[in-house]
C-alpha positions in Angstrom: -63.7 9.1 43.3 -60.0 9.1 43.5 -58.1 10.8 46.1 -55.8 13.8 45.0 -52.1 13.0 44.7 -50.1 14.7 47.5 -46.6 14.3 46.2 -44.2 12.7 43.7 -44.2 9.2 42.7 -40.9 7.2 42.9 -40.6 7.1 39.1 -41.0 10.8 38.8 -38.3 11.4 41.5 -36.0 8.9 39.7 -36.4 10.6 36.5 -35.9 14.0 38.0 -32.6 12.7 39.6 -31.3 11.2 36.3 -31.9 14.5 34.6 -30.1 16.4 37.4 -27.2 13.9 37.0 -26.9 14.3 33.4 -26.9 18.0 33.4 -24.3 17.9 36.3 -22.0 15.6 34.5 -22.2 17.8 31.4 -21.3 20.9 33.3 -18.4 19.1 35.1 -17.0 18.0 31.8 -17.3 21.6 30.3 -15.6 22.9 33.3 -12.7 20.4 33.1 -12.3 21.3 29.4 -12.1 25.0 30.4 -9.4 24.1 32.9 -7.4 22.1 30.5 -7.5 24.9 27.9 -6.4 27.5 30.5 -3.7 25.5 31.7 -2.4 24.9 28.0 -2.6 28.6 27.3 -0.6 29.4 30.4 2.0 27.0 29.2 2.3 28.3 25.7 2.6 31.8 26.8 6.2 32.0 27.7 7.1 30.1 24.3 4.9 32.6 22.2 6.7 35.5 24.0 10.2 33.9 23.3 9.3 33.5 19.6 8.1 37.0 19.2 11.2 38.4 20.8 13.5 36.4 18.5 11.4 37.5 15.5 11.6 41.0 16.5 15.5 40.7 16.9 15.5 39.4 13.2 13.4 42.1 11.9 15.6 44.7 13.4 18.9 43.2 12.2 20.6 44.6 9.3 22.2 42.4 6.4 25.8 42.2 8.1 24.2 41.0 11.4 22.1 38.3 9.6 25.1 37.0 7.9 26.9 36.4 11.5 23.9 35.2 13.7 24.7 34.0 17.2 24.7 30.3 17.3 21.4 30.2 19.3 19.5 31.9 16.4 21.4 30.2 13.6 20.5 26.6 14.9 17.3 27.4 16.7 18.6 26.3 20.1 17.8 28.9 22.9 18.6 28.9 26.6 15.8 28.7 29.0 14.2 32.1 29.6 
């Protein structure tokens, strides 16, 4: 009669560690992608706010104002916010 196994074999432990490593690498990649997306959104927020502000000014302007636009609005070069 064979003796009952009392633990894991080296092969079973190696396979388990490989699976844990693959899952861990996937989780780290997903976390890194989330950080990059959050950073990009943070960088784009001031540009979007400025564009919305300039569009609101144009929406509220009458015909005379649109004929004599300030240089920044006529050429699209704006000072930093």
